[in-house]
Structure formats: structure tokens, C-alpha cells
NUMIBA-535967 format. One line per 2 residues: number of its first residue (from 1); their letters; for each residue x, y, z of N, C-alpha, C. Coordinates in pm, whole numbers. Layout:
N
NUM	A	X,Y,Z,X,Y,Z,X,Y,Z  ...
***
This chain:
129
1	XX	1187,-54,-593,1224,77,-590,1084,159,-607  1036,256,-542,914,338,-588,944,411,-727
3	XX	818,402,-807,822,464,-917,848,624,-917  893,664,-1054,902,797,-1053,1074,824,-1059
5	XX	1097,945,-1083,1234,1002,-1081,1289,1013,-942  1441,1016,-941,1515,1022,-842,1553,920,-729
7	XX	1515,776,-754,1538,678,-676,1432,684,-568  1453,597,-454,1369,575,-342,1381,679,-223
9	XX	1492,758,-219,1542,850,-124,1494,793,25  1589,683,40,1592,608,159,1643,706,269
11	XX	1574,670,385,1632,760,523,1712,670,621  1684,523,618,1731,445,700,1819,307,628
13	XX	1873,233,675,1991,158,617,1863,24,547  1801,-43,641,1711,-144,604,1593,-140,649
15	XX	1501,-193,562,1376,-177,566,1284,-285,587  1198,-305,670,1115,-444,686,1002,-434,602
17	XX	973,-535,514,880,-534,433,749,-596,524  634,-541,475,503,-549,541,407,-631,459
19	XX	330,-728,556,222,-792,477,82,-744,455  17,-781,348,-97,-717,349,-201,-724,483
21	XX	-198,-842,567,-273,-865,669,-217,-747,747  -83,-723,801,-42,-617,874,-124,-491,839
23	XX	-94,-419,717,-168,-328,613,-306,-331,701  -371,-424,657,-545,-429,705,-558,-388,847
25	XX	-463,-466,941,-514,-463,1058,-445,-298,1129  -335,-248,1079,-292,-117,1070,-410,-12,1031
27	XX	-493,-45,931,-599,52,909,-676,74,969  -723,-54,1078,-818,-68,1165,-791,44,1266
29	XX	-677,20,1302,-628,101,1426,-605,232,1398  -554,272,1249,-558,399,1216,-688,470,1215
31	XX	-810,411,1178,-937,459,1166,-968,505,1310  -945,414,1428,-983,460,1552,-884,557,1620
33	XX	-770,546,1597,-700,697,1622,-738,822,1556  -794,806,1438,-841,934,1369,-976,972,1425
35	XX	-1057,864,1471,-1182,895,1535,-1174,949,1661  -1076,921,1732,-1052,976,1871,-1009,1098,1868
37	XX	-936,1153,1748,-917,1286,1759,-1004,1378,1645  -1115,1323,1595,-1237,1383,1501,-1141,1452,1388
39	XX	-1067,1320,1327,-1002,1354,1190,-1055,1256,1073  -1167,1225,1092,-1203,1110,1010,-1259,1179,860
41	XX	-1280,1307,842,-1302,1372,720,-1224,1484,677  -1203,1490,539,-1099,1562,490,-1137,1706,497
43	XX	-1025,1800,543,-1059,1944,544,-938,2010,500  -948,2120,455,-861,2199,406,-722,2210,516
45	XX	-769,2195,633,-635,2197,725,-589,2065,758  -639,1968,706,-620,1816,735,-655,1742,602
47	XX	-549,1730,513,-572,1668,383,-509,1537,344  -497,1516,218,-433,1389,201,-283,1379,213
49	XX	-214,1474,243,-72,1453,273,-53,1458,425  -136,1489,508,-158,1483,659,-200,1331,676
51	XX	-292,1281,612,-341,1134,655,-200,1034,607  -146,1076,461,-35,996,442,78,1001,539
53	XX	120,1116,584,236,1123,654,211,1057,816  92,1076,880,19,992,986,64,840,965
55	XX	-20,791,855,-14,678,820,97,583,837  209,664,754,350,629,773,418,622,891
57	XX	377,718,960,484,759,1090,440,703,1202  318,665,1223,255,612,1372,302,464,1359
59	XX	309,373,1274,364,236,1309,498,246,1339  587,333,1305,728,343,1350,745,390,1450
61	XX	645,452,1531,647,499,1654,593,400,1771  521,297,1732,437,216,1817,490,78,1814
63	XX	597,48,1716,630,-69,1698,742,-93,1791  755,-173,1882,887,-206,1957,1015,-190,1888
65	XX	1030,-278,1801,1167,-288,1764,1135,-387,1638  1168,-344,1517,1179,-394,1392,1279,-535,1392
67	XX	1215,-673,1371,1278,-788,1390,1426,-788,1293  1542,-862,1343,1631,-861,1253,1701,-733,1251
69	XX	1778,-704,1131,1839,-580,1140,1786,-462,1078  1653,-476,1063,1560,-364,989,1552,-239,1069
71	XX	1581,-132,1024,1573,7,1095,1434,67,1106  1337,22,1006,1205,82,977,1116,-16,879
73	XX	972,33,904,893,-48,818,905,24,686  875,-71,575,878,-40,445,746,18,393
75	XX	724,127,445,594,219,416,631,348,380  588,383,284,641,547,229,525,655,207
77	XX	528,750,225,425,849,171,484,905,34  386,908,-73,422,945,-215,331,1033,-249
79	XX	367,1133,-361,295,1227,-409,314,1226,-540  181,1195,-614,188,1184,-785,99,1258,-807
81	XX	95,1272,-964,-25,1363,-1040,-124,1278,-1085  -239,1266,-1051,-346,1178,-1065,-373,1217,-1238
83	XX	-431,1117,-1297,-458,1118,-1446,-562,1235,-1446  -660,1224,-1347,-782,1317,-1351,-781,1393,-1212
85	XX	-756,1527,-1206,-744,1578,-1111,-620,1644,-1059  -596,1704,-925,-458,1747,-878,-373,1661,-832
87	XX	-276,1715,-786,-169,1594,-717,-240,1531,-604  -179,1412,-554,-256,1360,-464,-159,1265,-390
89	XX	-141,1272,-245,-60,1197,-156,-126,1056,-125  -37,970,-127,-80,846,-62,23,780,10
91	XX	1,624,47,110,568,90,131,448,-17  260,403,-11,298,272,-64,391,179,25
93	XX	372,53,19,445,-16,119,504,-147,12  589,-183,75,679,-297,17,634,-438,112
95	XX	600,-546,-8,562,-652,73,690,-771,85  653,-871,118,766,-990,149,809,-1023,8
97	XX	732,-1008,-99,776,-1053,-227,836,-941,-292  861,-829,-222,923,-703,-291,826,-636,-389
99	XX	733,-641,-344,609,-586,-459,593,-450,-408  570,-340,-502,516,-241,-434,377,-179,-431
101	XX	302,-174,-353,148,-144,-348,116,-4,-304  27,61,-365,-24,179,-344,-155,180,-249
103	XX	-183,236,-135,-308,252,-59,-340,391,-42  -475,419,-19,-538,552,18,-543,549,166
105	XX	-465,650,218,-486,661,368,-615,729,418  -679,784,350,-802,878,395,-913,760,460
107	XX	-969,761,571,-1046,666,623,-1182,664,567  -1229,740,485,-1363,765,452,-1363,734,303
109	XX	-1244,696,223,-1234,630,109,-1243,505,112  -1333,425,54,-1364,303,46,-1271,211,-24
111	XX	-1266,243,-157,-1153,173,-218,-1000,183,-162  -944,121,-88,-800,161,-46,-709,95,-128
113	XX	-709,18,-203,-638,-31,-315,-608,58,-430  -505,115,-466,-469,198,-565,-404,153,-659
115	XX	-454,154,-800,-351,85,-920,-322,178,-992  -212,234,-996,-184,376,-1069,-183,303,-1214
117	XX	-205,419,-1302,-194,389,-1430,-30,413,-1477  13,352,-1584,177,392,-1608,214,543,-1576
119	XX	131,630,-1628,135,777,-1637,138,798,-1491  40,771,-1418,52,790,-1243,180,763,-1198
121	XX	215,632,-1234,338,563,-1149,452,659,-1200  481,695,-1315,589,769,-1367,582,927,-1321
123	XX	456,973,-1251,449,1093,-1204,495,1114,-1066  544,1049,-982,582,1025,-850,697,1154,-832
125	XX	630,1264,-781,751,1367,-747,792,1366,-632  760,1318,-521,786,1324,-381,771,1189,-333
127	XX	851,1114,-241,867,1032,-146,931,1031,-21  881,984,87,908,982,206,913,854,276
129	X	1018,772,292,1010,667,350,1067,642,505
***
């Protein structure tokens, strides 16, 4: 379950966990996609929530069909309150061990893995799976 109040807000029946290797490969393809459309840099018109929504949605479109009974990949957009600074949108994914990992989808931010503080983890106020 994603941290924060209100539960995970699932839209599909069954989600396919994804591996770290899948995420790394996807981020390479995502960066190429953003480069093609000139969206590597943050702007007021294209900011953290736009990056997070695209990061989550595109693999759902390009994956032919999830194996087994899965309806969707276990990748979510989450919004939370950062300890220092304003609210921020990132992605969270569930791996095969059912662990939740947070990632920064913006391509020019070098440190992709986010390790939220307990306060940040409990501050999630929006999630879209």
C-alpha cells in the first residue's frame, strides 16, 4: 500500500510489479522521448506533475499486454509534502518483493532514488495508479 491517508486508490483489478532493471531501462527510453519533444528541462508549463504523469502513463500504452491476469503496471504518481520546500509529484513503483520505491521522474535531476522521511511518507495527499 502506498503511504498516506486514504489507501492506494486503485483503478484496475490486478497490478504487475516491476523490477528495478525495468525501471532503469524505462528511464533511458523516457529520457529519449522527452529529448525528442524538447521537454528535458523543468518549466512552469511542464513541471513535476507532468513528468510524473507521463512516466506512469507511457509504459501502460507501449506494453503489449501484461502477463497473466495483470491489468496494469504497478507504477503510480504520488504527490507529497517535502520536508523542505513545496509539495512535489514523483512516481512510486512496487517491485516483485512488494516493496514500494519512490523515484524522481525529472530527467535532469541526477539522484533518481528518493528515500522519504517518515514525515514525507505520511504526507502523501494524492496518488494515481
